[in-house]
C-alpha positions in Angstrom: 4.9 -6.5 24.5 6.3 -3.7 22.5 4.5 -2.0 19.5 7.1 -0.6 16.9 5.6 1.6 14.4 7.9 2.0 11.2 7.0 5.1 9.2 8.4 5.5 5.6 8.5 9.3 5.1 8.5 8.8 1.3 5.3 6.7 1.2 2.0 8.1 0.1 3.1 11.5 -1.0 1.3 14.6 0.5 -1.8 12.4 1.3 -0.1 10.7 4.2 2.5 12.9 5.8 4.8 11.3 8.4 3.6 13.8 11.1 0.0 13.0 10.4 0.7 9.2 10.8 2.6 9.8 14.0 -0.3 11.9 15.4 -2.7 9.1 14.5 -0.6 6.6 16.3 -0.3 8.7 19.4 -4.0 9.3 19.4 -4.6 5.5 19.4 -2.3 3.9 21.9 -3.1 3.9 25.5 -1.0 5.2 28.5 -0.1 1.7 29.5 1.2 0.5 26.2 4.9 0.2 25.4 5.4 1.7 21.9 7.9 3.5 19.7 7.5 5.5 16.5 10.5 5.2 14.1 10.9 7.1 10.9 13.2 5.4 8.4 16.2 7.3 7.2 17.3 5.1 4.1 16.3 2.0 2.3 16.4 -1.2 4.4 16.8 0.9 7.6 13.7 -0.7 8.9 15.4 -4.2 9.0 18.2 -3.0 11.2 15.9 -1.3 13.6 13.7 -4.4 13.9 16.6 -6.7 14.5 18.1 -4.4 17.0 14.7 -4.2 19.0 14.3 -8.1 18.7 17.7 -8.5 20.3 16.4 -6.9 23.5 14.1 -9.9 23.9 10.3 -10.0 24.6 7.4 -9.9 22.1 7.6 -7.3 19.4 4.7 -6.2 17.1 5.8 -4.3 14.0 3.6 -2.1 12.0 4.7 -1.2 8.5 3.3 2.4 8.1 3.7 3.0 4.4 3.2 1.0 1.2 4.1 -2.4 -0.1 7.8 -1.5 -0.1 7.6 -0.5 3.7 5.9 -3.9 4.3 8.6 -5.7 2.5 11.4 -4.1 4.5 9.6 -4.9 7.7 9.0 -8.6 6.6 12.7 -8.9 5.9 13.6 -7.6 9.3 11.1 -9.9 10.9 11.4 -13.1 9.0 12.4 -16.1 11.1 12.5 -14.2 14.4 10.3 -16.2 16.7 9.1 -13.2 18.9 8.5 -10.7 16.1 5.2 -10.3 14.2 4.5 -7.8 11.5 1.6 -6.1 9.8 0.6 -3.5 7.3 -0.9 -0.1 8.4 -1.4 1.1 4.8 -0.2 4.7 4.2 1.2 4.1 0.7 -0.1 4.2 -2.9 -0.7 0.5 -3.9 -1.1 -1.4 -0.7 -1.5 -4.5 -2.8 -0.7 -7.4 -0.4 -3.8 -6.7 1.8 -6.2 -6.6 -1.2 -6.5 -10.4 -1.1 -8.8 -10.0 1.9 -11.3 -8.1 -0.2 -12.0 -4.4 -0.4 -14.0 -3.9 2.6 -11.8 -6.2 4.9 -8.6 -4.5 3.6 -10.0 -1.2 4.9 -9.9 -2.8 8.4 -6.1 -2.6 8.2 -6.5 1.2 8.3 -8.1 0.8 11.8 -5.0 0.9 14.0 -6.8 -0.2 17.1 -8.1 -3.3 15.3 -4.5 -4.1 14.1 -3.1 -3.6 17.6 -5.7 -6.1 19.0 -5.4 -8.4 16.0 -4.4 -12.1 15.9 -1.3 -13.7 14.5 -1.3 -15.9 11.5 1.8 -17.7 10.3 2.5 -17.1 6.6 5.0 -18.2 4.0 7.5 -16.1 2.2 9.4 -16.4 -1.0 13.2 -16.3 -0.8 14.2 -14.4 -4.0 18.0 -14.1 -4.4 18.3 -13.7 -0.7 15.6 -11.1 -0.3 12.2 -12.2 1.1 8.9 -11.4 -0.5 5.5 -12.0 1.1 3.4 -11.2 -1.9 4.5 -11.6 -5.6 7.9 -11.7 -7.4 8.5 -11.5 -11.1 10.9 -11.0 -14.0 10.2 -9.8 -17.4 8.2 -7.0 -19.0 6.2 -6.3 -15.9 9.3 -5.9 -13.7 11.0 -3.6 -16.3 7.8 -1.4 -16.5 7.6 -1.2 -12.8 11.3 -0.5 -12.4 11.2 2.4 -14.8 8.0 4.1 -13.5 9.8 6.4 -11.0 12.2 7.5 -13.8 9.5 8.7 -16.0 7.2 10.0 -13.2 10.1 12.4 -12.1 10.0 14.1 -15.5 8.2 17.5 -15.3 4.6 17.3 -16.9 4.5 13.5 -16.6 4.4 12.5 -12.9 2.0 10.2 -11.1 -0.1 7.5 -13.0 1.1 8.8 -16.3 4.5 7.4 -15.5 3.1 3.9 -15.8 1.7 4.6 -19.3 5.0 6.1 -20.5 7.0 3.2 -18.9 4.8 0.8 -20.7 5.0 2.4 -24.1 8.9 2.7 -23.8 9.3 -0.9 -22.7 7.1 -2.3 -25.5 9.2 -0.3 -27.9 12.3 -1.9 -26.6 10.8 -5.4 -27.1 8.8 -7.7 -24.8 10.5 -11.1 -24.9 13.9 -12.2 -23.4 15.8 -15.4 -23.5 15.5 -17.4 -20.3 16.5 -20.8 -19.1 13.8 -21.7 -16.5 14.5 -24.6 -14.3 12.3 -26.5 -11.8 13.0 -29.8 -10.2 10.8 -31.5 -12.8 12.0 -29.7 -16.0 14.2 -27.2 -17.9 12.8 -25.0 -20.6 15.2 -23.0 -22.7 13.3 -20.3 -24.7 11.9 -16.8 -24.9 9.5 -15.4 -22.4 7.5 -12.3 -21.8 7.5 -12.7 -18.0 7.7 -15.2 -15.2 5.9 -14.5 -12.0 6.0 -16.3 -8.6 2.9 -15.7 -6.4 2.6 -16.2 -2.7 -0.1 -13.4 -2.6 -2.6 -12.3 -5.3 -2.4 -8.7 -6.2 0.6 -6.6 -7.4 1.3 -3.6 -9.7 -1.6 -1.5 -8.3 -4.3 -4.2 -8.9 -3.1 -7.0 -11.2 -4.4 -10.3 -9.9 -2.6 -13.0 -11.9 -3.5 -16.1 -9.7 -6.8 -15.3 -7.9 -6.7 -18.5 -5.8 -3.0 -18.2 -4.5 -2.8 -18.4 -0.7 0.2 -17.5 1.3 0.1 -20.3 3.9 -0.1 -23.4 1.8 3.7 -24.1 1.4 3.5 -23.6 -2.4 4.3 -20.9 -4.9 2.0 -20.4 -7.9 4.2 -19.8 -11.0 3.1 -18.3 -14.3 5.5 -18.4 -17.2 4.3 -16.4 -20.1 5.5 -16.0 -23.6 6.7 -15.4 -26.1 4.1 -12.9 -27.3 4.0 -10.2 -29.9 3.1 -6.6 -29.2 -0.4 -7.2 -30.6 -0.8 -10.3 -28.5 0.4 -8.6 -25.4 -2.3 -5.9 -25.7 -4.8 -8.7 -25.9 -3.1 -10.7 -23.2 -2.6 -8.1 -20.5 -6.3 -7.6 -19.6 -6.9 -11.3 -19.0 -3.6 -11.7 -17.2 -4.5 -8.7 -14.8 -7.9 -10.3 -14.2 -6.6 -13.8 -13.2 -7.9 -15.4 -16.4 -4.7 -17.1 -17.3 -6.6 -20.3 -18.1 -8.2 -18.6 -21.0 -4.7 -17.8 -22.6 -4.0 -21.3 -23.7 -0.4 -22.1 -24.8 0.7 -18.5 -23.9 0.8 -19.3 -20.2 2.1 -22.2 -18.2 0.9 -22.5 -14.7 3.0 -24.5 -12.2 2.7 -25.0 -8.4 5.8 -25.9 -6.6 8.5 -24.7 -4.0 11.3 -23.6 -6.2 12.5 -22.2 -9.6 15.6 -20.8 -11.1 16.0 -18.6 -14.1 19.3 -17.7 -16.0 19.4 -15.0 -18.5 21.8 -13.5 -21.1 21.7 -10.1 -19.5 21.0 -8.6 -16.1 17.4 -8.7 -15.2 15.1 -6.4 -13.3 13.6 -8.6 -10.5 10.4 -7.4 -8.8 10.1 -8.5 -5.1 6.9 -7.0 -3.6 7.4 -3.9 -5.7 11.0 -3.5 -4.8 13.7 -4.0 -7.6 16.7 -6.2 -7.7 19.2 -6.7 -10.5 20.4 -10.2 -11.2 21.4 -12.5 -14.1 20.6 -15.6 -12.1 17.3 -15.6 -10.3 16.1 -18.0 -7.7 12.6 -18.3 -6.2 12.4 -20.7 -3.2 9.5 -21.3 -0.8 10.2 -20.3 2.9 7.3 -21.9 4.6 5.9 -20.5 7.8 8.6 -17.8 8.3 6.5 -14.8 8.8 4.1 -14.1 11.8 1.5 -11.8 10.4 -1.0 -9.8 12.4 -4.6 -9.6 11.1 -7.7 -7.9 12.4 -9.6 -10.6 14.1 -11.8 -12.9 11.9 -10.3 -12.2 8.5 -9.9 -14.8 5.9 -8.1 -14.8 2.6 
């Protein structure tokens, strides 16, 4: 068995420097363990590395040493490969996927030895326009805000969390609702929507928890379709949405459980896939059951 540690040098800022992560890894592995530390060079580089290593045969355990984006890259490299399992060694900012295990248990993912000795659980993924997500995908106001954060954070005197506030304000001014044609096997709805999210996991956007009882191994996607809402309604809505209280929002939110959904739009959409951004006019969400072998510290439950 080989342990492959994928380090994203851009994750976590100054708090988690690549050389510090590498030193921690070297201080944890034992002399008889086969391992490699790989620092990515560009987006999706991790996928190619994982596939190249998997082609050599033998069991491969992959550790995404970064944030949710690093985990997403590693999932896309590992998905469907029978001898490859993947996990998250959190060194990023959000680290949202593992929050579903609870705060104390999520901290166990930072114990590298516990991960290396962990057990494998087969999880589902969402195929979103050909890219796999293990956590939450979405289109609408939330995806637009998330896509613009880095643009505003790069401006001097803004930076960091303030970038989210500026992105929120800017996108509210541009308008919340967009025209979508939303199709499921049971129905088609042509109307205006604030957002549509597809949940395999529970947390995204730094702590939003839209469907608290979503689980990533039941073969189903929890969909929430929201809208249309006014700016005033949005400010009332967003707190309950973030806290998973969508049932209290009445006709504003429709909850569906299923295996597929398609969305057509009049303009190119920002599509959030585990925090990564795609741009598409036609968006498809399809359940890919049992396609990811995920490593958990022993004894954890959702």
